[in-house]
SEDREN-434937 format. One record per residue: residue in three letters; residue number from 1; x, y negated, z negated of N, C-alpha, C in turn. Coordinates in nm, 4 decimals, m for minus. Each point is the difference from the previous one (the first is absolute). Layout:
SEDREN-434937
ALA  NUM  X  Y  Z  X  Y  Z  X  Y  Z;
...
end
This chain:
SEDREN-434937
UNK  1  9.3413  m10.8471  m10.6853  0.1141  0.0809  m0.0381  m0.0119  0.1418  0.0562;
UNK  2  m0.1191  0.0595  m0.0049  m0.0181  0.1364  0.0491  0.0109  0.0043  0.1522;
UNK  3  m0.0523  m0.1011  0.0678  0.0082  m0.0056  0.1463  0.1462  m0.0051  0.0453;
UNK  4  0.0824  m0.0749  m0.0708  0.1418  m0.0077  0.0336  0.0677  0.1359  m0.0211;
UNK  5  m0.0421  0.0708  m0.1036  0.0545  0.1335  m0.0279  m0.0387  0.0969  0.1109;
UNK  6  m0.1239  m0.0086  0.0483  m0.0444  0.0860  0.1102  0.0879  m0.0244  0.1222;
UNK  7  0.0245  m0.1272  0.0315  0.0831  m0.0330  0.1153  0.1426  0.0518  m0.0178;
UNK  8  0.0546  m0.0115  m0.1197  0.1347  0.0516  m0.0268  0.0048  0.1524  0.0149;
UNK  9  m0.1051  0.0676  m0.0419  m0.0028  0.1456  0.0117  m0.0103  0.0447  0.1455;
UNK  10  m0.0535  m0.0867  0.0853  m0.0043  0.0284  0.1441  0.1350  m0.0259  0.0667;
UNK  11  0.0846  m0.0809  m0.0639  0.1312  m0.0310  0.0576  0.0325  m0.1478  m0.0007;
UNK  12  m0.0899  m0.0844  m0.0479  0.0275  m0.1435  m0.0133  0.0239  m0.0692  0.1332;
UNK  13  0.1052  m0.0819  0.0037  0.0316  m0.0772  0.1207  0.0345  0.0903  0.1174;
UNK  14  0.0626  0.1113  m0.0297  0.0348  0.0959  0.1056  m0.1276  0.0560  0.0644;
UNK  15  m0.1024  0.0252  m0.0807  m0.1297  0.0469  0.0497  m0.0610  m0.1048  0.0925;
UNK  16  0.0021  m0.1253  m0.0416  m0.0568  m0.1086  0.0806  0.0745  m0.0116  0.1330;
UNK  17  0.1321  0.0061  m0.0060  0.0832  m0.0096  0.1201  m0.0290  0.1134  0.0979;
UNK  18  m0.0052  0.1221  m0.0491  m0.0160  0.1162  0.0869  m0.1422  0.0174  0.0532;
UNK  19  m0.1005  m0.0373  m0.0775  m0.1384  0.0270  0.0398  m0.0698  m0.1203  0.0627;
UNK  20  0.0555  m0.1188  m0.0187  m0.0650  m0.1191  0.0544  m0.1267  m0.0374  m0.0752;
UNK  21  m0.0185  0.0536  m0.1193  m0.1184  m0.0313  m0.0797  m0.0001  m0.1476  m0.0374;
UNK  22  m0.1199  m0.0588  m0.0076  m0.0103  m0.1428  m0.0303  m0.1338  m0.0300  m0.0657;
UNK  23  m0.0211  m0.1252  m0.0316  m0.1247  m0.0479  m0.0617  m0.0369  0.0818  m0.1236;
UNK  24  0.0918  0.0063  m0.0934  m0.0208  0.0753  m0.1230  m0.0991  m0.0732  m0.0906;
UNK  25  m0.0940  0.0743  m0.0528  m0.0982  m0.0549  m0.0932  0.0005  0.0889  m0.1229;
UNK  26  0.0107  m0.0622  m0.1171  m0.0030  0.0796  m0.1226  m0.1242  m0.0364  m0.0806;
UNK  27  m0.0499  0.0986  m0.0741  m0.1185  m0.0186  m0.0844  0.0342  0.0543  m0.1375;
UNK  28  0.0124  m0.0903  m0.0941  0.0316  0.0394  m0.1379  m0.0907  m0.0780  m0.0945;
UNK  29  m0.1171  0.0570  m0.0236  m0.0994  m0.0622  m0.0875  m0.0198  0.0926  m0.1202;
UNK  30  m0.0058  m0.0558  m0.1216  m0.0206  0.0865  m0.1179  m0.1256  0.0858  0.0148;
UNK  31  0.0059  0.1207  m0.0509  m0.1099  0.0970  0.0026  m0.0359  0.0501  0.1395;
UNK  32  0.0843  m0.0241  0.0987  m0.0201  0.0536  0.1347  0.1297  0.0652  0.0464;
UNK  33  m0.0138  0.0969  0.0861  0.1184  0.0693  0.0511  0.0808  m0.0946  0.0894;
UNK  34  0.1289  m0.0177  m0.0268  0.0823  m0.0868  0.0842  0.0297  0.0668  0.1354;
UNK  35  0.0116  m0.0812  0.1028  0.0314  0.0537  0.1319  0.0857  m0.0965  0.0804;
UNK  36  0.0596  0.0551  0.1043  0.0810  m0.0764  0.0946  m0.0496  0.0362  0.1393;
UNK  37  m0.0292  m0.1030  0.0800  m0.0448  0.0227  0.1374  0.0972  m0.0665  0.0959;
UNK  38  0.0192  0.0606  0.1173  0.0906  m0.0569  0.0996  m0.0514  0.0288  0.1399;
UNK  39  0.0406  m0.0835  0.0937  m0.0285  0.0235  0.1414  0.1161  0.0780  0.0596;
UNK  40  m0.0325  0.0929  0.0902  0.0998  0.0856  0.0611  0.0112  m0.0277  0.1496;
UNK  41  0.1162  0.0288  0.0558  0.0195  m0.0120  0.1440  m0.0632  0.1225  0.0672;
UNK  42  m0.0177  m0.0021  0.1326  m0.0559  0.1179  0.0681  0.0814  0.1255  m0.0324;
UNK  43  m0.0704  0.1113  m0.0208  0.0658  0.1217  m0.0452  m0.0741  0.1235  0.0504;
UNK  44  0.0520  0.1174  m0.0332  m0.0565  0.1273  0.0464  m0.1433  0.0238  m0.0472;
UNK  45  m0.0353  m0.0496  m0.1174  m0.1322  0.0256  m0.0569  m0.1058  m0.0980  0.0507;
UNK  46  0.0400  m0.1003  0.0776  m0.0910  m0.1029  0.0500  m0.0748  m0.0679  m0.1157;
UNK  47  0.0763  m0.0344  m0.1038  m0.0540  m0.0759  m0.1135  0.0781  m0.1309  m0.0105;
UNK  48  m0.0650  m0.1025  m0.0512  0.0698  m0.1287  m0.0121  0.0020  m0.0536  m0.1425;
UNK  49  m0.0526  0.0765  m0.0944  0.0037  m0.0427  m0.1398  0.0256  0.1179  m0.0914;
UNK  50  0.0614  m0.0330  m0.1130  0.0226  0.0985  m0.1055  m0.0299  m0.0664  m0.1333;
UNK  51  m0.0794  0.0682  m0.0808  m0.0287  m0.0465  m0.1360  0.0431  0.1105  m0.0960;
UNK  52  0.0906  m0.0372  m0.0907  0.0481  0.0947  m0.1011  m0.0539  m0.0452  m0.1354;
UNK  53  m0.0760  0.0860  m0.0627  m0.0610  m0.0303  m0.1298  0.0688  0.0836  m0.1077;
UNK  54  0.0280  m0.0646  m0.1129  0.0661  0.0676  m0.1117  m0.1021  0.0318  m0.1081;
UNK  55  m0.0049  0.1262  m0.0416  m0.0872  0.0421  m0.1085  0.0825  0.0037  m0.1277;
UNK  56  m0.0208  m0.0975  m0.0856  0.0809  m0.0144  m0.1211  m0.0131  0.1214  m0.0917;
UNK  57  m0.1203  0.0539  m0.0153  m0.0233  0.1127  m0.0902  0.0773  0.1247  0.0377;
UNK  58  0.0020  0.0337  0.1294  0.0677  0.1229  0.0441  0.1421  m0.0254  0.0496;
UNK  59  0.0379  m0.1272  0.0169  0.1314  m0.0382  0.0526  0.0213  0.0565  0.1406;
UNK  60  m0.1088  0.0006  0.0783  0.0040  0.0486  0.1376  m0.0542  m0.1074  0.0937;
UNK  61  0.0215  0.0190  0.1286  m0.0426  m0.0971  0.1007  m0.1008  0.0625  0.0953;
UNK  62  m0.0747  m0.0857  0.0674  m0.0791  0.0434  0.1146  0.0404  m0.0888  0.1165;
UNK  63  0.0123  0.0619  0.1170  0.0399  m0.0722  0.1212  m0.1157  0.0058  0.0983;
UNK  64  m0.0386  m0.1158  0.0509  m0.1118  m0.0093  0.0928  0.0481  m0.0696  0.1272;
UNK  65  0.0206  0.0781  0.1064  0.0378  m0.0533  0.1303  m0.1279  m0.0204  0.0797;
UNK  66  m0.0098  m0.1099  0.0725  m0.1188  m0.0225  0.0820  0.0265  m0.1051  0.1070;
UNK  67  m0.0888  m0.0009  0.0990  0.0070  m0.1015  0.1049  m0.1113  m0.1000  m0.0274;
UNK  68  0.0391  m0.1252  m0.0188  m0.0940  m0.1073  m0.0296  m0.0092  m0.0912  0.1225;
UNK  69  m0.1200  m0.0164  0.0513  m0.0209  m0.0892  0.1146  m0.1169  m0.0934  m0.0308;
UNK  70  0.0088  m0.1183  0.0539  m0.1114  m0.0935  m0.0146  m0.0192  m0.0743  0.1316;
UNK  71  m0.0963  0.0480  0.0768  m0.0375  m0.0684  0.1229  m0.1286  m0.0755  m0.0294;
UNK  72  m0.1124  0.0666  0.0104  m0.1274  m0.0617  m0.0389  m0.0251  0.0213  m0.1485;
UNK  73  0.0420  0.1149  m0.0489  m0.0113  0.0289  m0.1428  0.1214  0.0818  m0.0422;
UNK  74  0.0182  0.0137  m0.1278  0.1153  0.0739  m0.0517  m0.0290  0.1500  0.0047;
UNK  75  0.0962  0.0753  0.0529  m0.0159  0.1452  0.0037  0.1274  0.0674  m0.0505;
UNK  76  m0.0211  0.1124  m0.0643  0.1106  0.0820  m0.0485  m0.0121  0.1358  0.0671;
UNK  77  0.1108  0.0456  0.0604  0.0002  0.1301  0.0677  0.1336  0.0695  m0.0250;
UNK  78  0.0112  0.1223  0.0504  0.1238  0.0801  m0.0120  0.0487  0.0095  m0.1445;
UNK  79  m0.0903  0.0200  m0.0919  0.0389  0.0058  m0.1411  0.0733  0.1297  m0.0340;
UNK  80  0.1057  m0.0155  m0.0760  0.0752  0.1133  m0.0526  0.0285  m0.0306  m0.1468;
UNK  81  m0.0471  0.0869  m0.0891  0.0163  m0.0234  m0.1434  0.0811  0.1121  m0.0642;
UNK  82  0.0849  m0.0408  m0.0913  0.0810  0.0940  m0.0782  m0.0181  m0.0375  m0.1468;
UNK  83  m0.0453  0.0948  m0.0799  m0.0252  m0.0235  m0.1424  0.1055  0.0721  m0.0842;
UNK  84  0.0156  m0.0456  m0.1232  0.0912  0.0615  m0.0971  0.1415  0.0153  0.0547;
UNK  85  0.0551  m0.1104  0.0473  0.1336  m0.0026  0.0594  0.1013  m0.0432  m0.1056;
UNK  86  0.1065  0.0766  m0.0154  0.1079  m0.0394  m0.0900  0.0863  m0.1068  0.0666;
UNK  87  0.0693  m0.0807  m0.0806  0.0771  m0.1117  0.0545  0.1050  0.0453  0.1012;
UNK  88  0.0588  0.1174  m0.0225  0.1052  0.0459  0.0908  m0.0552  0.0642  0.1285;
UNK  89  m0.1320  0.0013  0.0153  m0.0626  0.0499  0.1221  m0.0462  m0.1139  0.0908;
UNK  90  0.0055  m0.1229  m0.0481  m0.0516  m0.1137  0.0775  0.0681  m0.0122  0.1364;
UNK  91  0.1325  0.0013  0.0013  0.0740  m0.0151  0.1260  m0.0287  0.1157  0.0955;
UNK  92  0.0006  0.1211  m0.0513  m0.0214  0.1181  0.0826  m0.1381  m0.0030  0.0654;
UNK  93  m0.1022  m0.0344  m0.0760  m0.1353  m0.0068  0.0545  m0.0108  m0.1134  0.1014;
UNK  94  0.0625  m0.1134  m0.0296  m0.0026  m0.1123  0.0936  0.0611  0.0418  0.1336;
UNK  95  0.1179  0.0606  m0.0030  0.0693  0.0396  0.1231  m0.0753  0.1094  0.0744;
UNK  96  m0.0510  0.0999  m0.0716  m0.0709  0.1091  0.0675  m0.1310  m0.0486  0.0621;
UNK  97  m0.0611  m0.1020  m0.0575  m0.1261  m0.0515  0.0535  0.0219  m0.0958  0.1160;
UNK  98  0.0928  m0.0934  m0.0153  0.0183  m0.1049  0.1014  0.1089  0.0323  0.1018;
UNK  99  0.0928  0.0870  m0.0362  0.1141  0.0278  0.0879  0.1091  m0.1052  m0.0117;
UNK  100  m0.0136  m0.0937  m0.0927  0.0986  m0.1071  m0.0196  0.0954  0.0368  m0.1130;
UNK  101  0.1294  m0.0146  0.0248  0.0992  0.0242  m0.1051  m0.0012  m0.1152  m0.0992;
UNK  102  0.0214  0.0328  m0.1261  m0.0023  m0.1017  m0.1042  0.1388  m0.0443  m0.0434;
UNK  103  0.1019  0.0731  0.0439  0.1371  m0.0304  m0.0408  0.0912  m0.0085  0.1214;
UNK  104  0.1068  m0.0773  m0.0117  0.1010  m0.0092  0.1044  0.0822  0.1281  m0.0051;
UNK  105  0.0193  0.0657  0.1148  0.0800  0.1233  m0.0014  0.1423  m0.0276  m0.0481;
UNK  106  0.0522  0.0900  m0.0778  0.1358  m0.0117  m0.0524  0.0957  0.0733  0.0922;
UNK  107  0.1118  m0.0617  0.0317  0.1010  0.0606  0.0853  0.1179  0.0383  m0.0877;
UNK  108  0.0405  0.1250  0.0093  0.1129  0.0461  m0.0802  0.1234  0.0015  0.0881;
UNK  109  0.1008  m0.0732  m0.0392  0.1259  m0.0021  0.0719  0.0927  0.1032  m0.0617;
UNK  110  0.0749  0.0678  0.0837  0.0922  0.0999  m0.0511  0.1323  m0.0109  0.0742;
UNK  111  0.1033  0.0608  m0.0547  0.1323  m0.0050  0.0623  0.0066  0.0964  0.1175;
UNK  112  0.1018  m0.0151  0.0839  0.0178  0.0875  0.1158  0.0167  0.1457  m0.0411;
UNK  113  0.0539  0.0233  m0.1183  0.0228  0.1363  m0.0463  m0.1313  0.0741  m0.0215;
UNK  114  m0.1070  m0.0738  m0.0303  m0.1285  0.0625  m0.0282  m0.0805  0.0303  0.1257;
UNK  115  0.0383  m0.0565  0.1149  m0.0745  0.0199  0.1229  0.0678  0.1099  0.0806;
UNK  116  m0.0634  0.1160  0.0164  0.0645  0.1136  0.0668  0.0462  m0.0330  0.1420;
UNK  117  m0.0760  m0.0760  0.0759  0.0369  m0.0269  0.1390  0.1265  m0.0852  0.0106;
UNK  118  0.0335  m0.0759  m0.1036  0.1193  m0.0833  0.0039  0.1234  0.0715  m0.0552;
UNK  119  m0.0172  0.1175  m0.0565  0.1126  0.0751  m0.0545  0.0798  0.0686  0.1099;
UNK  120  m0.0628  0.0293  0.1127  0.0657  0.0747  0.1066  0.1144  m0.0808  0.0602;
UNK  121  0.1062  0.0722  0.0353  0.1124  m0.0636  0.0681  m0.0392  m0.0229  0.1451;
UNK  122  0.0546  m0.1056  0.0610  m0.0326  m0.0233  0.1403  0.0556  0.1129  0.0871;
UNK  123  m0.0590  0.0182  0.1170  0.0420  0.1033  0.0953  0.1447  m0.0264  0.0408;
UNK  124  0.0912  0.0981  m0.0169  0.1411  m0.0241  0.0321  0.0217  m0.0249  0.1497;
UNK  125  m0.0889  0.0483  0.0863  0.0157  m0.0205  0.1432  m0.0506  m0.1355  0.0459;
UNK  126  m0.0636  m0.0747  m0.0889  m0.0572  m0.1290  0.0364  0.1102  m0.1047  0.0139;
UNK  127  0.0009  m0.0734  0.1128  0.1003  m0.1049  0.0196  m0.0418  m0.1233  m0.0768;
UNK  128  0.0960  m0.0603  m0.0650  m0.0274  m0.1230  m0.0726  0.0897  m0.1088  0.0543;
UNK  129  m0.0590  m0.1136  0.0228  0.0749  m0.1156  0.0469  m0.0002  m0.1046  m0.1089;
UNK  130  0.1070  m0.0761  m0.0113  m0.0059  m0.1122  m0.0927  m0.1098  m0.0943  0.0472;
UNK  131  m0.0684  m0.0656  m0.0901  m0.1126  m0.0844  0.0396  0.0345  m0.1021  0.1075;
UNK  132  0.1148  m0.0654  m0.0088  0.0334  m0.1031  0.0972  0.0197  0.0598  0.1391;
UNK  133  0.0664  0.1158  0.0125  0.0222  0.0646  0.1284  m0.1336  0.0418  0.0602;
UNK  134  m0.0849  0.0549  m0.0804  m0.1305  0.0466  0.0461  m0.0823  m0.1164  0.0536;
UNK  135  0.0010  m0.1110  m0.0700  m0.0764  m0.1166  0.0442  0.0575  m0.0573  0.1287;
UNK  136  0.1318  m0.0047  0.0107  0.0618  m0.0538  0.1213  m0.0350  0.0855  0.1210;
UNK  137  0.0012  0.1311  m0.0172  m0.0312  0.0869  0.1133  m0.1451  m0.0209  0.0448;
UNK  138  m0.0901  m0.0246  m0.0911  m0.1397  m0.0282  0.0348  m0.0109  m0.1316  0.0753;
UNK  139  0.0688  m0.1010  m0.0493  m0.0057  m0.1336  0.0628  0.0572  0.0062  0.1411;
UNK  140  0.1098  0.0734  0.0191  0.0612  0.0113  0.1332  m0.0957  0.0687  0.0982;
UNK  141  m0.0724  0.1018  m0.0465  m0.0949  0.0691  0.0864  m0.1116  m0.0920  0.0452;
UNK  142  m0.0447  m0.0881  m0.0869  m0.1086  m0.0917  0.0343  0.0444  m0.1041  0.1042;
UNK  143  0.1251  m0.0434  m0.0075  0.0478  m0.1065  0.0897  0.0214  0.0499  0.1417;
UNK  144  0.0321  0.1301  0.0184  0.0250  0.0532  0.1326  m0.1313  0.0156  0.0750;
UNK  145  m0.0075  m0.0564  0.1245  m0.1249  0.0103  0.0771  m0.0171  0.1360  0.0620;
end
């Protein structure tokens, strides 16, 4: 239950979509701190794993980014740790560390009246042709050798 909450606080399905995170592992055993671990795609920090641990007593998180490799033996490198993280800082720390956005950008649509460049009247000296006449004149130019 806590691991699912951690994922929701990161952005849920939108987080997974935007970051490419996969292979989620949760650890929720009584008398132990619950955590959520995930694999990350290549990023600015050159880390491939993130483990977020929840401290029930303080209601804070710790984030542990690292690169995990196993060739002949298992090695951990490029460690970056953040302690005493509030839930609303999870996304910000993730993005600042990895360079990956956690949310889909929102596009705001507005009317023509709100866009200053569209408020201007067209140049009165500009010639305007009806669309059909303009297209015909182009087609005629192409046909002439």
